[in-house]
C-alpha positions in Angstrom: -186.2 92.4 173.0 -185.1 90.9 169.7 -183.1 94.1 169.0 -181.4 93.8 172.4 -180.5 90.1 171.8 -179.1 91.0 168.3 -176.9 93.8 169.7 -175.4 91.4 172.3 -175.3 88.3 170.2 -171.6 88.6 169.7 -171.0 88.2 173.4 -172.6 84.8 173.4 -169.4 82.8 172.6 -167.2 84.3 175.4 -170.1 84.3 178.0 -171.1 80.7 177.2 -167.5 79.5 177.5 -167.1 81.4 180.8 -170.3 79.9 182.1 -169.1 76.4 181.1 -165.8 77.0 183.0 -167.7 78.2 186.0 -169.8 75.0 186.0 -166.6 72.9 185.7 -165.0 74.7 188.6 -168.2 74.4 190.8 -168.2 70.7 190.1 -164.6 70.5 191.2 -165.4 72.4 194.4 -168.3 74.4 195.7 -166.0 77.0 197.3 -165.0 78.4 193.9 -166.5 81.8 194.6 -165.2 82.0 198.1 -163.2 85.2 198.8 -161.0 85.7 201.8 -159.4 88.8 203.3 -155.6 88.5 203.6 -153.6 91.4 205.0 -156.4 93.8 204.1 -156.9 92.6 200.5 -159.3 90.3 198.8 -158.0 87.0 197.6 -159.7 84.0 195.9 -160.3 82.5 192.5 -162.2 85.5 191.1 -159.7 88.2 192.4 -156.9 86.0 191.1 -158.4 85.9 187.6 -158.9 89.6 187.6 -155.3 90.1 188.8 -153.7 87.6 186.4 -155.5 88.9 183.3 -154.6 92.6 183.8 -152.0 92.8 181.1 -153.9 90.5 178.7 -157.0 92.7 178.9 -155.1 95.9 178.1 -153.3 94.3 175.2 -156.5 92.8 173.9 -158.0 96.2 173.6 -155.1 97.4 171.5 -155.1 94.2 169.4 -158.9 94.7 168.7 -158.3 98.1 167.2 -155.3 97.0 165.2 -157.2 94.0 163.9 -160.3 96.0 163.0 -158.5 98.7 161.1 -155.6 96.9 159.4 -157.2 93.5 159.0 -154.2 91.9 160.5 -152.5 91.3 163.9 -149.5 92.8 165.7 -147.4 89.8 166.9 -144.8 92.0 168.6 -146.8 93.2 171.5 -144.9 91.1 174.1 -141.6 92.4 172.8 -142.8 96.0 172.7 -144.0 95.7 176.3 -140.6 94.3 177.2 -138.7 97.2 175.6 -140.9 99.9 177.1 -140.7 98.3 180.6 -136.9 98.1 180.2 -136.9 101.9 179.6 -139.1 102.4 182.8 -136.8 100.2 184.9 -133.6 101.9 183.6 -134.9 105.3 184.4 -136.1 104.3 187.9 -132.8 102.7 188.8 -130.7 105.6 187.6 -132.9 108.2 189.2 -131.4 107.5 192.7 -134.2 108.0 195.3 -137.4 106.4 194.1 -140.4 108.7 194.6 -143.9 108.8 193.2 -142.7 111.4 190.7 -139.9 109.1 189.6 -142.4 106.3 188.9 -144.7 108.6 187.0 -141.9 110.1 184.8 -140.5 106.6 184.2 -144.0 105.4 183.2 -144.4 108.4 180.8 -141.0 107.6 179.2 -142.1 104.0 178.8 -145.2 105.2 177.0 -143.1 107.3 174.7 -141.0 104.3 173.9 -144.2 102.2 173.3 -145.6 104.9 171.0 -142.4 105.0 169.0 -142.5 101.2 168.6 -146.2 101.5 167.6 -145.2 104.2 165.1 -142.6 101.9 163.6 -145.1 99.1 163.0 -147.8 101.6 161.9 -145.6 103.2 159.3 -144.7 99.9 157.7 -148.4 98.9 157.6 -150.1 102.2 156.7 -147.4 103.8 154.4 -145.5 100.9 152.9 -148.5 98.5 152.8 -146.7 95.7 154.6 -149.0 93.0 156.0 -149.3 93.7 159.8 -148.1 90.3 160.9 -145.0 90.6 158.6 -144.3 94.1 159.7 -144.5 93.3 163.4 -142.3 90.2 162.8 -139.3 92.5 162.9 -139.8 93.5 166.5 -141.0 90.0 167.4 -137.6 88.7 166.3 -135.3 91.4 167.7 -137.3 93.1 170.4 -136.0 91.1 173.3 -132.4 91.7 172.2 -133.1 95.4 172.3 -134.5 95.0 175.8 -131.3 93.1 176.7 -129.2 96.0 175.5 -131.3 98.5 177.6 -131.2 96.6 180.9 -127.6 95.3 180.4 -128.6 91.6 180.5 -128.7 91.8 184.3 -132.5 91.3 184.9 -132.5 94.4 187.3 -134.6 94.3 190.4 -137.1 97.0 191.4 -136.4 97.0 195.1 -138.6 99.9 196.2 -141.8 100.2 198.2 -143.8 102.1 195.5 -143.2 99.5 192.8 -144.2 96.8 195.3 -147.5 98.5 196.0 -148.2 99.0 192.3 -147.6 95.3 191.7 -149.5 94.0 194.7 -151.7 96.1 197.0 -151.8 99.6 198.5 -152.3 99.4 202.3 -155.9 100.2 203.2 -157.2 99.3 199.7 -158.8 95.8 199.5 -158.5 95.5 195.8 -155.1 94.6 194.2 -153.5 97.6 192.4 -153.2 95.9 188.9 -157.0 95.4 188.9 -157.6 99.0 189.7 -155.2 100.2 187.0 -156.9 97.9 184.4 -160.3 99.3 185.3 -159.0 102.9 185.0 -157.6 102.0 181.6 -160.9 100.5 180.4 -162.8 103.6 181.6 -160.4 105.9 179.7 -160.9 103.8 176.5 -164.7 104.0 177.0 -164.5 107.8 177.4 -162.4 108.0 174.2 -165.0 106.1 172.3 -167.8 108.1 173.8 -166.3 111.5 173.0 -164.8 110.8 169.6 -165.7 109.1 166.3 -162.7 106.7 166.5 -164.8 103.5 166.6 -166.8 104.6 163.6 -163.7 105.5 161.6 -161.9 102.3 162.5 -164.8 100.1 161.5 -165.3 102.1 158.3 -161.6 101.6 157.3 -161.7 97.9 158.3 -164.8 97.2 156.3 -163.8 99.1 153.1 -160.9 101.5 153.0 -161.7 102.7 149.6 -165.3 103.7 150.6 -163.9 105.3 153.7 -161.6 107.4 151.6 -164.5 108.5 149.5 -166.3 109.6 152.6 -163.4 111.8 153.8 -161.7 109.3 156.1 -157.9 108.8 155.6 -157.3 105.1 156.1 -153.5 105.6 156.5 -154.0 107.9 159.4 -156.6 105.7 161.1 -154.4 102.5 160.8 -151.4 104.5 162.0 -153.4 105.8 165.0 -154.5 102.3 166.0 -150.8 101.2 166.1 -150.0 104.2 168.3 -152.8 103.2 170.7 -151.4 99.7 170.6 -148.0 101.1 171.6 -149.6 102.8 174.6 -151.3 99.5 175.5 -148.0 97.7 175.4 -146.4 100.3 177.6 -149.1 100.1 180.2 -149.1 96.3 180.2 -145.3 96.2 180.5 -145.5 98.7 183.4 -148.0 96.5 185.2 -146.1 93.2 184.5 -142.7 94.5 185.6 -144.1 95.9 188.8 -145.9 92.6 189.5 -142.7 90.6 189.0 -140.5 93.1 190.9 -137.8 92.7 188.3 -137.2 93.0 184.6 -136.8 89.7 182.8 -136.2 90.3 179.1 -136.5 86.6 178.3 -139.8 85.7 179.9 -141.8 89.0 180.4 -145.1 88.6 178.7 -143.6 85.9 176.4 -146.0 84.7 173.7 -148.9 86.8 175.1 -149.8 87.9 171.6 -151.3 84.4 171.0 -153.7 84.9 173.9 -154.5 88.5 172.8 -155.4 87.4 169.3 -157.5 84.6 170.7 -159.2 87.0 173.1 -160.2 89.1 170.1 -161.6 86.1 168.3 -163.4 84.7 171.3 -165.0 88.1 171.8 -166.9 87.7 168.6 -164.6 89.9 166.5 -163.6 89.1 163.0 -159.9 88.7 162.5 -160.5 90.0 159.0 -161.3 93.5 160.3 -164.4 95.6 160.3 -166.9 95.9 163.1 -165.5 95.1 166.6 -166.5 94.9 170.2 -164.1 96.0 173.0 -166.4 94.5 175.5 -166.2 91.1 173.8 -162.4 91.2 173.7 -162.3 92.1 177.4 -164.6 89.2 178.3 -162.5 87.0 176.0 -159.3 87.9 177.9 -160.8 87.1 181.2 -162.2 83.8 179.7 -158.7 82.8 178.7 -157.3 83.5 182.1 -160.1 81.5 183.7 -159.3 78.6 181.3 -155.6 78.7 182.3 -156.4 78.6 186.0 -159.2 76.0 185.5 -156.7 73.6 183.8 -154.3 74.1 186.7 -157.1 73.5 189.2 -157.9 70.3 187.5 -154.4 69.2 188.3 -153.4 68.8 184.7 -149.6 68.6 184.2 -148.0 71.9 183.1 -146.6 70.2 180.0 -150.1 69.0 179.0 -151.9 72.3 179.7 -151.1 73.7 176.2 -152.4 70.6 174.6 -155.7 70.7 176.5 -155.9 74.5 175.8 -155.3 73.9 172.1 -158.1 71.3 171.9 -160.5 73.6 173.8 -159.6 76.5 171.5 -160.2 74.4 168.4 -163.6 73.3 169.6 -164.5 76.9 170.6 -163.4 78.4 167.3 -165.3 75.8 165.2 -168.5 76.4 167.2 -168.0 80.2 166.9 -167.1 80.1 163.2 -169.2 81.8 160.6 -170.0 78.5 158.9 -171.5 77.1 162.0 -173.4 80.4 162.7 -174.9 80.3 159.2 -175.9 76.7 159.7 -177.5 77.3 163.0 -179.3 80.4 161.7 -180.7 78.4 158.7 -181.8 75.6 161.0 -183.6 78.1 163.3 -185.3 79.7 160.3 -186.5 76.3 159.1 -187.7 75.4 162.6 -189.6 78.7 162.8 -191.1 78.2 159.4 -192.2 74.6 160.3 -193.8 75.9 163.5 -195.7 78.6 161.8 -196.9 76.2 159.1 -197.9 73.7 161.7 -199.7 76.4 163.7 -201.6 77.6 160.6 -202.7 74.1 159.6 -203.9 73.4 163.2 -205.8 76.6 163.2 -207.4 75.9 159.8 -208.4 72.4 160.9 -210.0 73.8 164.0 -211.9 76.4 162.0 -213.2 73.7 159.6 -214.5 71.6 162.5 -216.5 74.4 164.1 -220.3 74.1 163.3 -221.9 77.0 161.5 -225.4 78.2 161.8 -226.2 77.2 158.3 -225.4 73.5 159.0 -227.5 73.3 162.2 -231.0 72.1 161.5 -233.8 74.4 162.6 -236.3 73.1 165.2 -239.7 72.8 163.9 -242.1 75.0 165.8 -244.8 73.1 167.5 
């Protein structure tokens, strides 16, 4: 039991925050978990959270790998997603008749664009030893301008039935399509970790790249590979986001989502300094952030003040989940256990002393 608790202890911060948010929402209204069927699909607070966090969950997975291996963060994921989705929209609109094959080919082209952008960042970090945040600052600064040049600054509209179904629901399927795509992506990542040693190699490089090199692991290749995977994640997230919106908005598409992705990694119990990581924790962290955003809206907080409340909440959360507080709590628990064991022993010894022994009991004289 103790081993099980230790293995899942990193999930305590996101799960505890999520439980707190659920309690707040239940106080606000007991119908928080109510789910209704509208036009053959499930709608409600929980489906809306799953729907709204689709892109963030996928980007958080890639951010977790990049952080674990390179010990830094990619701040250009929103811009990379904007560029890759611009490639998708450009191909679909120029293809003429939109069919399922057109959508698939456009998606694959967007993945190629995402991988190319990931390779650019990965080369700067792994080969030229540029700090990840500085390396990705290039695309963060100019990425949306590149997307502008691709889509012609027209914010093109995806006016076709297939894109509408991808962004909303497929007739006859009660679950919204972005939720299904997110689950499929998570399953593919889980299969990748189960069938390869990627997780072990990433953690080894993040903990100590020199020791990893001595054990036959090439840190440059592993770091480069994580940025390639990040590129795929940005392409998938951009694909979902642009189909949700029904148009390509180079200015606002997934704007500043890298902040939430980094926060999801931190809330999930992962160190921003690299090393061991938990994809599960990051996924829970992403859904927790989406729940926080919707909870603040549900509490009727003004949109201009939401960021302030969110910042305060994040500060409290990060302080509580910080290593300093964890060490303090661990020491306090150890002292409490030592005090209990000492108290228990003293009580046991005092009880043993008070028990009468046969030598102290006077013998009755035989009459």
